All heavy atoms as a GROMACS GRO file, in nm:
protein
  608
    1ASP      N    1   0.519  -1.677  -0.423
    1ASP     CA    2   0.382  -1.637  -0.445
    1ASP      C    3   0.292  -1.680  -0.328
    1ASP      O    4   0.200  -1.609  -0.293
    1ASP     CB    5   0.328  -1.695  -0.574
    1ASP     CG    6   0.390  -1.630  -0.698
    1ASP    OD1    7   0.470  -1.536  -0.684
    1ASP    OD2    8   0.356  -1.673  -0.809
    2LEU      N    9   0.322  -1.795  -0.273
    2LEU     CA   10   0.242  -1.844  -0.161
    2LEU      C   11   0.257  -1.753  -0.039
    2LEU      O   12   0.158  -1.721   0.027
    2LEU     CB   13   0.284  -1.988  -0.126
    2LEU     CG   14   0.204  -2.057  -0.016
    2LEU    CD1   15   0.056  -2.061  -0.052
    2LEU    CD2   16   0.256  -2.198   0.004
    3ARG      N   17   0.380  -1.709  -0.012
    3ARG     CA   18   0.402  -1.616   0.100
    3ARG      C   19   0.325  -1.486   0.078
    3ARG      O   20   0.267  -1.430   0.172
    3ARG     CB   21   0.551  -1.585   0.114
    3ARG     CG   22   0.630  -1.696   0.175
    3ARG     CD   23   0.778  -1.666   0.185
    3ARG     NE   24   0.803  -1.540   0.253
    3ARG     CZ   25   0.894  -1.452   0.215
    3ARG    NH1   26   0.968  -1.472   0.108
    3ARG    NH2   27   0.913  -1.341   0.283
    4ALA      N   28   0.323  -1.438  -0.045
    4ALA     CA   29   0.252  -1.314  -0.075
    4ALA      C   30   0.102  -1.332  -0.053
    4ALA      O   31   0.035  -1.245   0.005
    4ALA     CB   32   0.280  -1.271  -0.219
    5ALA      N   33   0.047  -1.444  -0.098
    5ALA     CA   34  -0.095  -1.471  -0.079
    5ALA      C   35  -0.129  -1.480   0.069
    5ALA      O   36  -0.232  -1.427   0.114
    5ALA     CB   37  -0.134  -1.600  -0.151
    6ARG      N   38  -0.044  -1.544   0.146
    6ARG     CA   39  -0.067  -1.552   0.292
    6ARG      C   40  -0.061  -1.414   0.356
    6ARG      O   41  -0.139  -1.384   0.446
    6ARG     CB   42   0.038  -1.642   0.356
    6ARG     CG   43   0.016  -1.787   0.330
    6ARG     CD   44   0.122  -1.869   0.402
    6ARG     NE   45   0.115  -2.008   0.363
    6ARG     CZ   46   0.217  -2.090   0.365
    6ARG    NH1   47   0.336  -2.049   0.404
    6ARG    NH2   48   0.203  -2.215   0.328
    7PHE      N   49   0.034  -1.331   0.312
    7PHE     CA   50   0.048  -1.197   0.368
    7PHE      C   51  -0.081  -1.117   0.346
    7PHE      O   52  -0.133  -1.055   0.438
    7PHE     CB   53   0.167  -1.124   0.303
    7PHE     CG   54   0.195  -0.990   0.364
    7PHE    CD1   55   0.283  -0.978   0.471
    7PHE    CD2   56   0.135  -0.876   0.315
    7PHE    CE1   57   0.309  -0.854   0.528
    7PHE    CE2   58   0.160  -0.752   0.371
    7PHE     CZ   59   0.247  -0.741   0.478
    8VAL      N   60  -0.133  -1.122   0.224
    8VAL     CA   61  -0.254  -1.047   0.192
    8VAL      C   62  -0.373  -1.100   0.272
    8VAL      O   63  -0.452  -1.022   0.326
    8VAL     CB   64  -0.285  -1.052   0.040
    8VAL    CG1   65  -0.420  -0.989   0.008
    8VAL    CG2   66  -0.175  -0.981  -0.038
    9LYS      N   67  -0.384  -1.230   0.283
    9LYS     CA   68  -0.494  -1.290   0.359
    9LYS      C   69  -0.487  -1.249   0.506
    9LYS      O   70  -0.588  -1.216   0.567
    9LYS     CB   71  -0.489  -1.443   0.346
    9LYS     CG   72  -0.606  -1.512   0.410
    9LYS     CD   73  -0.600  -1.661   0.387
    9LYS     CE   74  -0.718  -1.728   0.451
    9LYS     NZ   75  -0.720  -1.872   0.428
   10THR      N   76  -0.369  -1.250   0.562
   10THR     CA   77  -0.350  -1.212   0.702
   10THR      C   78  -0.374  -1.063   0.722
   10THR      O   79  -0.427  -1.021   0.824
   10THR     CB   80  -0.207  -1.249   0.747
   10THR    OG1   81  -0.187  -1.389   0.727
   10THR    CG2   82  -0.185  -1.216   0.893
   11TRP      N   83  -0.334  -0.982   0.625
   11TRP     CA   84  -0.342  -0.836   0.633
   11TRP      C   85  -0.483  -0.790   0.673
   11TRP      O   86  -0.498  -0.702   0.757
   11TRP     CB   87  -0.303  -0.775   0.498
   11TRP     CG   88  -0.315  -0.627   0.495
   11TRP    CD1   89  -0.422  -0.554   0.453
   11TRP    CD2   90  -0.217  -0.532   0.538
   11TRP    NE1   91  -0.396  -0.421   0.465
   11TRP    CE2   92  -0.270  -0.405   0.517
   11TRP    CE3   93  -0.089  -0.544   0.590
   11TRP    CZ2   94  -0.200  -0.289   0.547
   11TRP    CZ3   95  -0.018  -0.429   0.621
   11TRP    CH2   96  -0.075  -0.304   0.600
   12ASP      N   97  -0.584  -0.846   0.611
   12ASP     CA   98  -0.722  -0.802   0.634
   12ASP      C   99  -0.766  -0.820   0.779
   12ASP      O  100  -0.854  -0.750   0.825
   12ASP     CB  101  -0.818  -0.875   0.540
   12ASP     CG  102  -0.798  -0.831   0.396
   12ASP    OD1  103  -0.757  -0.715   0.372
   12ASP    OD2  104  -0.822  -0.913   0.306
   13GLY      N  105  -0.704  -0.912   0.851
   13GLY     CA  106  -0.742  -0.936   0.989
   13GLY      C  107  -0.663  -0.855   1.091
   13GLY      O  108  -0.686  -0.866   1.211
   14LEU      N  109  -0.571  -0.772   1.044
   14LEU     CA  110  -0.486  -0.696   1.134
   14LEU      C  111  -0.548  -0.562   1.173
   14LEU      O  112  -0.619  -0.501   1.093
   14LEU     CB  113  -0.350  -0.668   1.068
   14LEU     CG  114  -0.265  -0.790   1.030
   14LEU    CD1  115  -0.138  -0.743   0.959
   14LEU    CD2  116  -0.231  -0.873   1.150
   15SER      N  117  -0.515  -0.517   1.292
   15SER     CA  118  -0.556  -0.383   1.335
   15SER      C  119  -0.465  -0.282   1.266
   15SER      O  120  -0.362  -0.318   1.209
   15SER     CB  121  -0.541  -0.369   1.487
   15SER     OG  122  -0.403  -0.370   1.523
   16ARG      N  123  -0.498  -0.154   1.272
   16ARG     CA  124  -0.415  -0.049   1.212
   16ARG      C  125  -0.271  -0.054   1.266
   16ARG      O  126  -0.176  -0.042   1.192
   16ARG     CB  127  -0.474   0.089   1.241
   16ARG     CG  128  -0.592   0.123   1.159
   16ARG     CD  129  -0.543   0.206   1.044
   16ARG     NE  130  -0.655   0.269   0.979
   16ARG     CZ  131  -0.663   0.282   0.850
   16ARG    NH1  132  -0.565   0.239   0.774
   16ARG    NH2  133  -0.765   0.339   0.795
   17GLU      N  134  -0.261  -0.072   1.395
   17GLU     CA  135  -0.129  -0.077   1.458
   17GLU      C  136  -0.049  -0.196   1.405
   17GLU      O  137   0.069  -0.184   1.372
   17GLU     CB  138  -0.143  -0.085   1.610
   17GLU     CG  139  -0.012  -0.080   1.684
   17GLU     CD  140  -0.031  -0.084   1.835
   17GLU    OE1  141  -0.134  -0.033   1.884
   17GLU    OE2  142   0.057  -0.140   1.902
   18GLN      N  143  -0.115  -0.311   1.398
   18GLN     CA  144  -0.048  -0.431   1.348
   18GLN      C  145  -0.010  -0.416   1.201
   18GLN      O  146   0.093  -0.465   1.158
   18GLN     CB  147  -0.139  -0.552   1.366
   18GLN     CG  148  -0.158  -0.593   1.510
   18GLN     CD  149  -0.267  -0.697   1.526
   18GLN    OE1  150  -0.369  -0.695   1.456
   18GLN    NE2  151  -0.245  -0.790   1.618
   19GLN      N  152  -0.094  -0.346   1.123
   19GLN     CA  153  -0.063  -0.322   0.982
   19GLN      C  154   0.064  -0.238   0.969
   19GLN      O  155   0.147  -0.262   0.882
   19GLN     CB  156  -0.179  -0.253   0.911
   19GLN     CG  157  -0.296  -0.345   0.888
   19GLN     CD  158  -0.415  -0.274   0.823
   19GLN    OE1  159  -0.420  -0.151   0.813
   19GLN    NE2  160  -0.514  -0.352   0.781
   20GLY      N  161   0.078  -0.139   1.056
   20GLY     CA  162   0.199  -0.056   1.054
   20GLY      C  163   0.324  -0.139   1.080
   20GLY      O  164   0.426  -0.124   1.012
   21VAL      N  165   0.314  -0.228   1.177
   21VAL     CA  166   0.427  -0.317   1.207
   21VAL      C  167   0.455  -0.410   1.088
   21VAL      O  168   0.570  -0.430   1.048
   21VAL     CB  169   0.398  -0.401   1.335
   21VAL    CG1  170   0.504  -0.508   1.356
   21VAL    CG2  171   0.388  -0.310   1.456
   22ALA      N  172   0.348  -0.463   1.028
   22ALA     CA  173   0.365  -0.553   0.914
   22ALA      C  174   0.430  -0.482   0.796
   22ALA      O  175   0.514  -0.538   0.726
   22ALA     CB  176   0.229  -0.611   0.874
   23LEU      N  177   0.394  -0.354   0.773
   23LEU     CA  178   0.455  -0.278   0.664
   23LEU      C  179   0.604  -0.257   0.689
   23LEU      O  180   0.685  -0.266   0.596
   23LEU     CB  181   0.386  -0.143   0.646
   23LEU     CG  182   0.257  -0.145   0.566
   23LEU    CD1  183   0.194  -0.005   0.564
   23LEU    CD2  184   0.280  -0.195   0.425
   24LYS      N  185   0.640  -0.230   0.814
   24LYS     CA  186   0.782  -0.212   0.847
   24LYS      C  187   0.859  -0.342   0.822
   24LYS      O  188   0.969  -0.340   0.768
   24LYS     CB  189   0.799  -0.168   0.992
   24LYS     CG  190   0.758  -0.023   1.014
   24LYS     CD  191   0.772   0.015   1.158
   24LYS     CE  192   0.720   0.157   1.180
   24LYS     NZ  193   0.723   0.195   1.321
   25GLU      N  194   0.800  -0.453   0.860
   25GLU     CA  195   0.865  -0.583   0.836
   25GLU      C  196   0.872  -0.612   0.687
   25GLU      O  197   0.972  -0.668   0.639
   25GLU     CB  198   0.788  -0.693   0.908
   25GLU     CG  199   0.802  -0.686   1.059
   25GLU     CD  200   0.718  -0.790   1.132
   25GLU    OE1  201   0.665  -0.882   1.067
   25GLU    OE2  202   0.706  -0.778   1.255
   26LEU      N  203   0.770  -0.574   0.614
   26LEU     CA  204   0.767  -0.596   0.469
   26LEU      C  205   0.880  -0.520   0.400
   26LEU      O  206   0.941  -0.569   0.306
   26LEU     CB  207   0.632  -0.554   0.413
   26LEU     CG  208   0.613  -0.570   0.262
   26LEU    CD1  209   0.627  -0.716   0.221
   26LEU    CD2  210   0.477  -0.515   0.222
   27LYS      N  211   0.910  -0.400   0.448
   27LYS     CA  212   1.018  -0.320   0.390
   27LYS      C  213   1.153  -0.390   0.403
   27LYS      O  214   1.244  -0.363   0.327
   27LYS     CB  215   1.025  -0.181   0.454
   27LYS     CG  216   0.903  -0.096   0.430
   27LYS     CD  217   0.886  -0.066   0.283
   27LYS     CE  218   0.760   0.015   0.260
   27LYS     NZ  219   0.730   0.031   0.120
   28ARG      N  220   1.164  -0.482   0.498
   28ARG     CA  221   1.289  -0.557   0.517
   28ARG      C  222   1.295  -0.683   0.429
   28ARG      O  223   1.397  -0.749   0.424
   28ARG     CB  224   1.304  -0.597   0.664
   28ARG     CG  225   1.330  -0.479   0.753
   28ARG     CD  226   1.360  -0.526   0.896
   28ARG     NE  227   1.301  -0.430   0.986
   28ARG     CZ  228   1.218  -0.457   1.085
   28ARG    NH1  229   1.186  -0.582   1.112
   28ARG    NH2  230   1.168  -0.363   1.161
   29ASP      N  231   1.185  -0.716   0.365
   29ASP     CA  232   1.178  -0.835   0.280
   29ASP      C  233   1.152  -0.791   0.135
   29ASP      O  234   1.039  -0.791   0.087
   29ASP     CB  235   1.066  -0.927   0.330
   29ASP     CG  236   1.066  -1.063   0.262
   29ASP    OD1  237   1.122  -1.076   0.151
   29ASP    OD2  238   1.007  -1.156   0.320
   30ALA      N  239   1.259  -0.754   0.067
   30ALA     CA  240   1.248  -0.698  -0.068
   30ALA      C  241   1.182  -0.794  -0.166
   30ALA      O  242   1.106  -0.752  -0.254
   30ALA     CB  243   1.385  -0.658  -0.119
   31GLN      N  244   1.208  -0.922  -0.152
   31GLN     CA  245   1.151  -1.020  -0.244
   31GLN      C  246   0.998  -1.026  -0.230
   31GLN      O  247   0.926  -1.021  -0.330
   31GLN     CB  248   1.211  -1.158  -0.218
   31GLN     CG  249   1.164  -1.263  -0.317
   31GLN     CD  250   1.226  -1.399  -0.292
   31GLN    OE1  251   1.275  -1.425  -0.183
   31GLN    NE2  252   1.223  -1.485  -0.390
   32LEU      N  253   0.951  -1.033  -0.107
   32LEU     CA  254   0.807  -1.038  -0.084
   32LEU      C  255   0.741  -0.907  -0.128
   32LEU      O  256   0.636  -0.908  -0.193
   32LEU     CB  257   0.777  -1.064   0.064
   32LEU     CG  258   0.631  -1.069   0.105
   32LEU    CD1  259   0.554  -1.176   0.026
   32LEU    CD2  260   0.618  -1.095   0.255
   33GLU      N  261   0.803  -0.795  -0.096
   33GLU     CA  262   0.749  -0.666  -0.136
   33GLU      C  263   0.737  -0.655  -0.288
   33GLU      O  264   0.638  -0.608  -0.341
   33GLU     CB  265   0.837  -0.553  -0.082
   33GLU     CG  266   0.780  -0.416  -0.109
   33GLU     CD  267   0.864  -0.305  -0.048
   33GLU    OE1  268   0.977  -0.331  -0.003
   33GLU    OE2  269   0.815  -0.192  -0.047
   34SER      N  270   0.838  -0.703  -0.358
   34SER     CA  271   0.837  -0.700  -0.504
   34SER      C  272   0.722  -0.783  -0.561
   34SER      O  273   0.652  -0.740  -0.653
   34SER     CB  274   0.971  -0.752  -0.556
   34SER     OG  275   0.970  -0.758  -0.696
   35ILE      N  276   0.702  -0.901  -0.507
   35ILE     CA  277   0.593  -0.987  -0.554
   35ILE      C  278   0.459  -0.920  -0.529
   35ILE      O  279   0.370  -0.922  -0.615
   35ILE     CB  280   0.599  -1.125  -0.485
   35ILE    CG1  281   0.722  -1.202  -0.532
   35ILE    CG2  282   0.472  -1.206  -0.512
   35ILE    CD1  283   0.752  -1.327  -0.452
   36LEU      N  284   0.443  -0.859  -0.411
   36LEU     CA  285   0.317  -0.793  -0.380
   36LEU      C  286   0.291  -0.676  -0.475
   36LEU      O  287   0.177  -0.653  -0.516
   36LEU     CB  288   0.316  -0.745  -0.234
   36LEU     CG  289   0.306  -0.855  -0.130
   36LEU    CD1  290   0.334  -0.800   0.010
   36LEU    CD2  291   0.170  -0.922  -0.134
   37ARG      N  292   0.394  -0.603  -0.510
   37ARG     CA  293   0.378  -0.491  -0.605
   37ARG      C  294   0.341  -0.543  -0.744
   37ARG      O  295   0.254  -0.487  -0.810
   37ARG     CB  296   0.507  -0.410  -0.614
   37ARG     CG  297   0.526  -0.318  -0.500
   37ARG     CD  298   0.648  -0.232  -0.520
   37ARG     NE  299   0.662  -0.141  -0.409
   37ARG     CZ  300   0.774  -0.081  -0.378
   37ARG    NH1  301   0.882  -0.100  -0.450
   37ARG    NH2  302   0.778   0.000  -0.274
   38GLU      N  303   0.411  -0.646  -0.789
   38GLU     CA  304   0.390  -0.698  -0.924
   38GLU      C  305   0.254  -0.768  -0.939
   38GLU      O  306   0.190  -0.754  -1.042
   38GLU     CB  307   0.500  -0.798  -0.959
   38GLU     CG  308   0.635  -0.735  -0.982
   38GLU     CD  309   0.743  -0.838  -1.005
   38GLU    OE1  310   0.711  -0.952  -1.044
   38GLU    OE2  311   0.861  -0.805  -0.983
   39LYS      N  312   0.215  -0.843  -0.838
   39LYS     CA  313   0.094  -0.925  -0.850
   39LYS      C  314  -0.016  -0.881  -0.755
   39LYS      O  315  -0.106  -0.958  -0.723
   39LYS     CB  316   0.129  -1.071  -0.823
   39LYS     CG  317   0.228  -1.125  -0.922
   39LYS     CD  318   0.253  -1.271  -0.901
   39LYS     CE  319   0.348  -1.322  -1.009
   39LYS     NZ  320   0.360  -1.466  -1.007
   40GLY      N  321  -0.011  -0.757  -0.713
   40GLY     CA  322  -0.106  -0.707  -0.615
   40GLY      C  323  -0.251  -0.728  -0.652
   40GLY      O  324  -0.331  -0.775  -0.571
   41ARG      N  325  -0.287  -0.693  -0.774
   41ARG     CA  326  -0.428  -0.706  -0.815
   41ARG      C  327  -0.471  -0.853  -0.817
   41ARG      O  328  -0.580  -0.886  -0.774
   41ARG     CB  329  -0.451  -0.643  -0.952
   41ARG     CG  330  -0.413  -0.496  -0.961
   41ARG     CD  331  -0.494  -0.409  -0.865
   41ARG     NE  332  -0.434  -0.277  -0.856
   41ARG     CZ  333  -0.372  -0.229  -0.748
   41ARG    NH1  334  -0.360  -0.302  -0.641
   41ARG    NH2  335  -0.323  -0.109  -0.746
   42GLU      N  336  -0.381  -0.940  -0.866
   42GLU     CA  337  -0.411  -1.083  -0.868
   42GLU      C  338  -0.432  -1.138  -0.727
   42GLU      O  339  -0.511  -1.230  -0.706
   42GLU     CB  340  -0.296  -1.162  -0.932
   42GLU     CG  341  -0.273  -1.135  -1.077
   42GLU     CD  342  -0.147  -1.204  -1.127
   42GLU    OE1  343  -0.119  -1.317  -1.084
   42GLU    OE2  344  -0.076  -1.142  -1.209
   43LEU      N  345  -0.357  -1.081  -0.632
   43LEU     CA  346  -0.365  -1.128  -0.493
   43LEU      C  347  -0.479  -1.065  -0.415
   43LEU      O  348  -0.501  -1.099  -0.301
   43LEU     CB  349  -0.232  -1.099  -0.422
   43LEU     CG  350  -0.112  -1.175  -0.475
   43LEU    CD1  351   0.017  -1.116  -0.420
   43LEU    CD2  352  -0.124  -1.323  -0.439
   44GLY      N  353  -0.550  -0.972  -0.477
   44GLY     CA  354  -0.665  -0.910  -0.412
   44GLY      C  355  -0.636  -0.781  -0.338
   44GLY      O  356  -0.716  -0.738  -0.256
   45ILE      N  357  -0.524  -0.716  -0.369
   45ILE     CA  358  -0.493  -0.587  -0.306
   45ILE      C  359  -0.571  -0.481  -0.382
   45ILE      O  360  -0.549  -0.458  -0.500
   45ILE     CB  361  -0.342  -0.557  -0.309
   45ILE    CG1  362  -0.266  -0.664  -0.233
   45ILE    CG2  363  -0.315  -0.419  -0.251
   45ILE    CD1  364  -0.116  -0.654  -0.244
   46ARG      N  365  -0.664  -0.418  -0.313
   46ARG     CA  366  -0.749  -0.317  -0.375
   46ARG      C  367  -0.675  -0.186  -0.393
   46ARG      O  368  -0.603  -0.143  -0.304
   46ARG     CB  369  -0.876  -0.293  -0.293
   46ARG     CG  370  -0.966  -0.415  -0.286
   46ARG     CD  371  -1.088  -0.390  -0.199
   46ARG     NE  372  -1.060  -0.329  -0.070
   46ARG     CZ  373  -1.022  -0.395   0.040
   46ARG    NH1  374  -1.006  -0.525   0.036
   46ARG    NH2  375  -0.999  -0.331   0.152
   47LYS      N  376  -0.694  -0.123  -0.509
   47LYS     CA  377  -0.634   0.007  -0.535
   47LYS      C  378  -0.688   0.106  -0.432
   47LYS      O  379  -0.807   0.114  -0.408
   47LYS     CB  380  -0.668   0.052  -0.676
   47LYS     CG  381  -0.596   0.179  -0.717
   47LYS     CD  382  -0.611   0.201  -0.866
   47LYS     CE  383  -0.544   0.328  -0.908
   47LYS     NZ  384  -0.400   0.316  -0.917
   48GLY      N  385  -0.598   0.179  -0.370
   48GLY     CA  386  -0.636   0.278  -0.270
   48GLY      C  387  -0.644   0.224  -0.128
   48GLY      O  388  -0.666   0.298  -0.035
   49SER      N  389  -0.626   0.093  -0.113
   49SER     CA  390  -0.630   0.033   0.021
   49SER      C  391  -0.505   0.073   0.099
   49SER      O  392  -0.408   0.122   0.043
   49SER     CB  393  -0.639  -0.119   0.011
   49SER     OG  394  -0.518  -0.172  -0.039
   50THR      N  395  -0.508   0.050   0.228
   50THR     CA  396  -0.392   0.080   0.312
   50THR      C  397  -0.269   0.004   0.265
   50THR      O  398  -0.160   0.059   0.259
   50THR     CB  399  -0.423   0.044   0.459
   50THR    OG1  400  -0.544   0.106   0.497
   50THR    CG2  401  -0.312   0.089   0.550
   51LEU      N  402  -0.287  -0.122   0.230
   51LEU     CA  403  -0.174  -0.202   0.182
   51LEU      C  404  -0.123  -0.148   0.049
   51LEU      O  405  -0.003  -0.138   0.028
   51LEU     CB  406  -0.214  -0.350   0.169
   51LEU     CG  407  -0.105  -0.446   0.123
   51LEU    CD1  408   0.021  -0.434   0.208
   51LEU    CD2  409  -0.158  -0.589   0.125
   52ASP      N  410  -0.212  -0.110  -0.040
   52ASP     CA  411  -0.172  -0.051  -0.168
   52ASP      C  412  -0.090   0.075  -0.146
   52ASP      O  413   0.015   0.094  -0.206
   52ASP     CB  414  -0.295  -0.021  -0.254
   52ASP     CG  415  -0.260   0.035  -0.390
   52ASP    OD1  416  -0.182  -0.030  -0.463
   52ASP    OD2  417  -0.312   0.142  -0.424
   53HIS      N  418  -0.135   0.160  -0.055
   53HIS     CA  419  -0.060   0.283  -0.023
   53HIS      C  420   0.076   0.250   0.039
   53HIS      O  421   0.174   0.319   0.013
   53HIS     CB  422  -0.139   0.373   0.070
   53HIS     CG  423  -0.253   0.442   0.003
   53HIS    ND1  424  -0.239   0.524  -0.106
   53HIS    CD2  425  -0.386   0.440   0.031
   53HIS    CE1  426  -0.357   0.570  -0.143
   53HIS    NE2  427  -0.448   0.520  -0.062
   54GLY      N  428   0.079   0.146   0.119
   54GLY     CA  429   0.206   0.107   0.180
   54GLY      C  430   0.306   0.055   0.078
   54GLY      O  431   0.427   0.075   0.092
   55LEU      N  432   0.256  -0.009  -0.025
   55LEU     CA  433   0.343  -0.062  -0.130
   55LEU      C  434   0.384   0.044  -0.231
   55LEU      O  435   0.487   0.032  -0.296
   55LEU     CB  436   0.272  -0.176  -0.205
   55LEU     CG  437   0.251  -0.304  -0.126
   55LEU    CD1  438   0.156  -0.398  -0.200
   55LEU    CD2  439   0.383  -0.372  -0.099
   56HIS      N  440   0.303   0.148  -0.244
   56HIS     CA  441   0.328   0.254  -0.343
   56HIS      C  442   0.319   0.392  -0.278
   56HIS      O  443   0.236   0.473  -0.317
   56HIS     CB  444   0.227   0.244  -0.458
   56HIS     CG  445   0.225   0.110  -0.524
   56HIS    ND1  446   0.131   0.013  -0.494
   56HIS    CD2  447   0.307   0.055  -0.617
   56HIS    CE1  448   0.155  -0.093  -0.567
   56HIS    NE2  449   0.261  -0.072  -0.642
   57PRO      N  450   0.401   0.421  -0.180
   57PRO     CA  451   0.389   0.549  -0.109
   57PRO      C  452   0.412   0.670  -0.198
   57PRO      O  453   0.353   0.775  -0.176
   57PRO     CB  454   0.496   0.541   0.000
   57PRO     CG  455   0.592   0.439  -0.048
   57PRO     CD  456   0.513   0.342  -0.132
   58HIS      N  457   0.496   0.657  -0.302
   58HIS     CA  458   0.522   0.770  -0.390
   58HIS      C  459   0.397   0.810  -0.467
   58HIS      O  460   0.374   0.927  -0.493
   58HIS     CB  461   0.637   0.739  -0.486
   58HIS     CG  462   0.611   0.621  -0.574
   58HIS    ND1  463   0.624   0.492  -0.529
   58HIS    CD2  464   0.571   0.614  -0.702
   58HIS    CE1  465   0.592   0.409  -0.628
   58HIS    NE2  466   0.560   0.480  -0.733
   59GLN      N  467   0.311   0.715  -0.503
   59GLN     CA  468   0.187   0.747  -0.573
   59GLN      C  469   0.093   0.825  -0.484
   59GLN      O  470   0.024   0.916  -0.528
   59GLN     CB  471   0.118   0.619  -0.622
   59GLN     CG  472   0.192   0.551  -0.734
   59GLN     CD  473   0.126   0.422  -0.776
   59GLN    OE1  474   0.030   0.374  -0.715
   59GLN    NE2  475   0.177   0.362  -0.882
   60ARG      N  476   0.090   0.791  -0.356
   60ARG     CA  477   0.003   0.861  -0.262
   60ARG      C  478   0.049   1.006  -0.246
   60ARG      O  479  -0.032   1.098  -0.246
   60ARG     CB  480   0.004   0.790  -0.127
   60ARG     CG  481  -0.091   0.852  -0.029
   60ARG     CD  482  -0.096   0.772   0.098
   60ARG     NE  483  -0.197   0.826   0.187
   60ARG     CZ  484  -0.208   0.796   0.312
   60ARG    NH1  485  -0.127   0.709   0.366
   60ARG    NH2  486  -0.303   0.849   0.386
   61LYS      N  487   0.180   1.027  -0.237
   61LYS     CA  488   0.232   1.163  -0.224
   61LYS      C  489   0.200   1.245  -0.347
   61LYS      O  490   0.163   1.362  -0.337
   61LYS     CB  491   0.384   1.159  -0.202
   61LYS     CG  492   0.425   1.109  -0.067
   61LYS     CD  493   0.574   1.101  -0.054
   61LYS     CE  494   0.613   1.035   0.077
   61LYS     NZ  495   0.757   1.015   0.089
   62GLN      N  496   0.208   1.185  -0.465
   62GLN     CA  497   0.176   1.256  -0.588
   62GLN      C  498   0.029   1.293  -0.592
   62GLN      O  499  -0.007   1.403  -0.632
   62GLN     CB  500   0.211   1.170  -0.710
   62GLN     CG  501   0.360   1.154  -0.733
   62GLN     CD  502   0.392   1.054  -0.842
   62GLN    OE1  503   0.306   0.978  -0.885
   62GLN    NE2  504   0.517   1.052  -0.885
   63ALA      N  505  -0.057   1.203  -0.548
   63ALA     CA  506  -0.201   1.230  -0.547
   63ALA      C  507  -0.233   1.344  -0.451
   63ALA      O  508  -0.313   1.432  -0.482
   63ALA     CB  509  -0.279   1.104  -0.510
   64LEU      N  510  -0.170   1.343  -0.333
   64LEU     CA  511  -0.193   1.450  -0.237
   64LEU      C  512  -0.144   1.583  -0.292
   64LEU      O  513  -0.208   1.686  -0.276
   64LEU     CB  514  -0.123   1.419  -0.104
   64LEU     CG  515  -0.184   1.309  -0.020
   64LEU    CD1  516  -0.095   1.278   0.100
   64LEU    CD2  517  -0.323   1.348   0.027
   65SER      N  518  -0.032   1.580  -0.359
   65SER     CA  519   0.024   1.701  -0.417
   65SER      C  520  -0.069   1.758  -0.524
   65SER      O  521  -0.096   1.877  -0.528
   65SER     CB  522   0.161   1.670  -0.477
   65SER     OG  523   0.216   1.784  -0.532
   66ARG      N  524  -0.122   1.672  -0.609
   66ARG     CA  525  -0.216   1.716  -0.713
   66ARG      C  526  -0.342   1.773  -0.650
   66ARG      O  527  -0.395   1.874  -0.692
   66ARG     CB  528  -0.252   1.600  -0.806
   66ARG     CG  529  -0.145   1.567  -0.906
   66ARG     CD  530  -0.198   1.472  -1.012
   66ARG     NE  531  -0.248   1.347  -0.957
   66ARG     CZ  532  -0.175   1.237  -0.941
   66ARG    NH1  533  -0.048   1.236  -0.975
   66ARG    NH2  534  -0.228   1.128  -0.891
   67SER      N  535  -0.389   1.708  -0.545
   67SER     CA  536  -0.511   1.752  -0.476
   67SER      C  537  -0.490   1.892  -0.418
   67SER      O  538  -0.577   1.978  -0.427
   67SER     CB  539  -0.546   1.652  -0.367
   67SER     OG  540  -0.648   1.700  -0.286
   68ARG      N  541  -0.375   1.914  -0.356
   68ARG     CA  542  -0.347   2.045  -0.297
   68ARG      C  543  -0.337   2.152  -0.404
   68ARG      O  544  -0.384   2.262  -0.387
   68ARG     CB  545  -0.217   2.039  -0.216
   68ARG     CG  546  -0.235   1.963  -0.087
   68ARG     CD  547  -0.109   1.970  -0.003
   68ARG     NE  548  -0.124   1.882   0.111
   68ARG     CZ  549  -0.035   1.791   0.149
   68ARG    NH1  550   0.077   1.778   0.082
   68ARG    NH2  551  -0.058   1.715   0.254
   69SER      N  552  -0.274   2.120  -0.519
   69SER     CA  553  -0.262   2.222  -0.622
   69SER      C  554  -0.397   2.257  -0.681
   69SER      O  555  -0.423   2.371  -0.712
   69SER     CB  556  -0.169   2.186  -0.734
   69SER     OG  557  -0.116   2.067  -0.735
   70ARG      N  558  -0.486   2.160  -0.692
   70ARG     CA  559  -0.620   2.190  -0.740
   70ARG      C  560  -0.692   2.282  -0.644
   70ARG      O  561  -0.763   2.372  -0.684
   70ARG     CB  562  -0.700   2.060  -0.760
   70ARG     CG  563  -0.667   1.993  -0.887
   70ARG     CD  564  -0.766   1.880  -0.915
   70ARG     NE  565  -0.688   1.768  -0.962
   70ARG     CZ  566  -0.687   1.646  -0.911
   70ARG    NH1  567  -0.763   1.616  -0.812
   70ARG    NH2  568  -0.612   1.553  -0.961
   71GLY      N  569  -0.674   2.258  -0.515
   71GLY     CA  570  -0.738   2.341  -0.414
   71GLY      C  571  -0.689   2.485  -0.424
   71GLY      O  572  -0.766   2.580  -0.409
   72MET      N  573  -0.560   2.503  -0.449
   72MET     CA  574  -0.507   2.638  -0.464
   72MET      C  575  -0.559   2.704  -0.589
   72MET      O  576  -0.586   2.823  -0.591
   72MET     CB  577  -0.353   2.633  -0.466
   72MET     CG  578  -0.292   2.600  -0.333
   72MET     SD  579  -0.114   2.600  -0.348
   72MET     CE  580  -0.071   2.552  -0.184
   73ASP      N  581  -0.576   2.627  -0.696
   73ASP     CA  582  -0.630   2.681  -0.820
   73ASP      C  583  -0.773   2.728  -0.802
   73ASP      O  584  -0.818   2.819  -0.868
   73ASP     CB  585  -0.628   2.576  -0.933
   73ASP     CG  586  -0.486   2.544  -0.979
   73ASP    OD1  587  -0.395   2.624  -0.948
   73ASP    OD2  588  -0.468   2.440  -1.045
   74MET      N  589  -0.844   2.664  -0.708
   74MET     CA  590  -0.983   2.700  -0.682
   74MET      C  591  -0.994   2.811  -0.580
   74MET      O  592  -1.103   2.846  -0.538
   74MET     CB  593  -1.060   2.576  -0.635
   74MET     CG  594  -1.065   2.468  -0.743
   74MET     SD  595  -1.131   2.310  -0.683
   74MET     CE  596  -1.285   2.356  -0.611
   75GLY      N  597  -0.882   2.866  -0.536
   75GLY     CA  598  -0.886   2.976  -0.443
   75GLY      C  599  -0.898   2.933  -0.298
   75GLY      O  600  -0.938   3.011  -0.213
   76MET      N  601  -0.864   2.812  -0.267
   76MET     CA  602  -0.873   2.763  -0.129
   76MET      C  603  -0.749   2.794  -0.054
   76MET      O  604  -0.644   2.803  -0.094
   76MET     CB  605  -0.901   2.613  -0.128
   76MET     CG  606  -1.032   2.580  -0.189
   76MET     SD  607  -1.055   2.403  -0.183
   76MET     CE  608  -1.231   2.397  -0.178
   0.00000   0.00000   0.00000
């Protein structure tokens, strides 16, 4: 839990490029990634944030898919 809290605290100070690198490294650490997913809200990960999207990429794809289908329904 301490590593997860440190990761989140450090995350906010990173540039976009550094965040991308951190996400790639996070994918190699299944234990830390799991803790961040489970306790994300407790650790201060905001819903819809870049880190949230990195932890839950499938949710982002589903949201984009729903958004596109609504646009088609509206004649766009």
